[in-house]
C-alpha positions as CSV (number, residue, x, y, z in Angstrom):
1,X,26.3,-60.3,3.0
2,X,27.3,-63.0,5.4
3,X,30.6,-62.9,7.2
4,X,33.3,-64.9,5.4
5,X,34.9,-66.2,8.6
6,X,33.3,-68.2,11.5
7,X,32.1,-66.1,14.6
8,X,34.9,-67.5,16.8
9,X,37.5,-66.5,14.3
10,X,36.0,-63.0,13.9
11,X,35.9,-62.7,17.6
12,X,39.6,-63.6,17.9
13,X,40.5,-61.2,15.1
14,X,38.6,-58.3,16.7
15,X,40.1,-59.0,20.1
16,X,43.5,-58.7,18.6
17,X,43.0,-55.1,17.6
18,X,45.0,-52.8,19.9
19,X,43.8,-49.6,21.5
20,X,47.3,-48.5,22.5
21,X,50.6,-48.4,20.7
22,X,49.0,-48.6,17.2
23,X,51.2,-48.1,14.1
24,X,49.8,-44.6,13.5
25,X,50.3,-43.6,17.1
26,X,53.9,-44.9,17.1
27,X,54.6,-42.9,13.9
28,X,53.4,-39.7,15.5
29,X,55.1,-40.4,18.8
30,X,58.5,-41.1,17.2
31,X,58.4,-38.1,14.9
32,X,57.5,-35.8,17.8
33,X,60.1,-37.3,20.0
34,X,62.7,-36.7,17.3
35,X,61.7,-33.0,17.3
36,X,62.5,-32.8,21.0
37,X,59.0,-33.2,22.5
38,X,58.6,-35.2,25.7
39,X,55.3,-36.5,26.8
40,X,53.4,-38.9,29.0
41,X,51.5,-41.8,27.5
42,X,47.8,-42.8,28.0
43,X,47.2,-40.7,31.0
44,X,44.4,-42.6,32.8
45,X,43.7,-39.6,35.1
46,X,42.5,-37.4,32.2
47,X,39.2,-37.7,30.4
48,X,39.4,-40.0,27.3
49,X,42.9,-41.2,28.3
50,X,44.8,-39.2,25.7
51,X,47.5,-41.0,23.7
52,X,50.0,-38.3,24.5
53,X,50.0,-35.6,27.2
54,X,52.3,-32.6,27.0
55,X,52.2,-31.0,30.5
56,X,54.7,-28.3,29.6
57,X,52.4,-27.2,26.7
58,X,49.1,-27.9,28.6
59,X,48.1,-30.0,25.5
60,X,47.0,-33.5,24.8
61,X,46.9,-35.5,21.5
62,X,44.6,-38.3,20.5
63,X,45.6,-40.5,17.5
64,X,42.2,-41.8,16.4
65,X,41.6,-44.8,14.2
66,X,39.2,-43.7,11.4
67,X,37.0,-46.8,11.7
68,X,36.6,-46.9,15.4
69,X,35.9,-43.2,15.7
70,X,33.7,-42.8,12.7
71,X,35.8,-40.4,10.6
72,X,34.4,-39.4,7.3
73,X,37.2,-40.7,5.1
74,X,38.1,-43.7,2.8
75,X,39.3,-45.8,5.8
76,X,35.8,-45.8,7.4
77,X,33.1,-48.1,6.0
78,X,30.2,-49.4,8.1
79,X,30.3,-53.2,8.0
80,X,27.5,-54.9,6.1
81,X,26.8,-57.4,8.8
82,X,25.5,-56.5,12.3
83,X,25.0,-52.9,11.0
84,X,22.9,-51.9,14.0
85,X,25.5,-53.1,16.5
86,X,28.3,-51.2,14.6
87,X,26.3,-48.1,14.2
88,X,25.6,-48.0,17.9
89,X,29.2,-48.9,18.8
90,X,30.7,-46.2,16.6
91,X,28.2,-43.5,17.6
92,X,28.9,-44.3,21.2
93,X,32.7,-43.8,20.6
94,X,32.1,-40.5,18.9
95,X,29.9,-39.3,21.8
96,X,32.6,-40.3,24.3
97,X,35.2,-38.5,22.2
98,X,33.1,-35.3,22.2
99,X,32.5,-35.6,26.0
100,X,36.2,-36.1,26.7
101,X,37.3,-33.2,24.5
102,X,34.7,-31.0,26.2
103,X,35.9,-32.0,29.7
104,X,39.6,-31.5,28.7
105,X,38.8,-28.0,27.3
106,X,36.9,-27.1,30.5
107,X,39.9,-28.2,32.5
108,X,42.2,-25.9,30.5
109,X,43.8,-28.4,28.2
110,X,44.4,-27.8,24.5
111,X,43.3,-30.8,22.4
112,X,44.8,-32.2,19.2
113,X,43.5,-35.1,17.1
114,X,45.5,-36.9,14.5
115,X,43.3,-39.1,12.3
116,X,44.7,-42.5,11.1
117,X,44.1,-41.3,7.4
118,X,46.7,-38.5,8.0
119,X,49.5,-41.1,8.3
120,X,48.1,-44.2,6.6
121,X,46.2,-45.1,3.4
122,X,45.9,-43.4,0.0
123,X,45.3,-39.9,1.5
124,X,48.2,-40.0,3.9
125,X,50.5,-37.0,4.2
126,X,54.2,-37.3,4.8
127,X,54.8,-37.9,8.5
128,X,57.3,-35.0,8.5
129,X,54.4,-32.7,7.4
130,X,52.0,-34.0,10.0
131,X,54.7,-33.8,12.7
132,X,55.7,-30.2,11.7
133,X,52.1,-29.0,11.8
134,X,51.5,-30.8,15.2
135,X,54.8,-29.3,16.6
136,X,53.8,-25.8,15.5
137,X,50.4,-26.3,17.2
138,X,52.1,-27.5,20.4
139,X,54.4,-24.5,20.5
140,X,51.6,-22.1,19.8
141,X,48.5,-21.3,21.8
142,X,45.6,-22.5,19.6
143,X,43.0,-24.5,21.6
144,X,42.4,-27.2,19.0
145,X,44.3,-29.1,16.3
146,X,43.2,-31.7,13.8
147,X,45.3,-33.5,11.2
148,X,43.6,-35.7,8.6
149,X,44.4,-37.1,5.2
150,X,44.5,-35.2,2.0
151,X,41.1,-34.6,0.5
152,X,40.4,-35.9,-3.0
153,X,37.3,-35.1,-5.1
């Protein structure tokens, strides 16, 4: 299927997609801040530049977009045009994510991931639920945390 917009328009649209301060990220940040957590944002000195760094808890949190990070949920669908490009792009993102998590774990960091589908779309959970689970993980000592949308059969 051909793209319905001209290439220059598609390019402008794709360039407008943010990597920082996305709506899901802001939802998670605001809810954790309301629970009393303080954090650093987008720490360039750490592998993968985590969205939130909690030095006091030796933990980092990534808020991943389901499309860009290849999550297996209703928000991810491989585009019908330029499929090879998108497959390569998304597989590269997933590989970088795994490498960053591995490097963070080896450096002694606990790593949490909140998927976009946990706070957006038809499978979203209440933000209070996501925040409560994330806060519990931050206060605990588990190495890994993952929040995703509700599973439907």
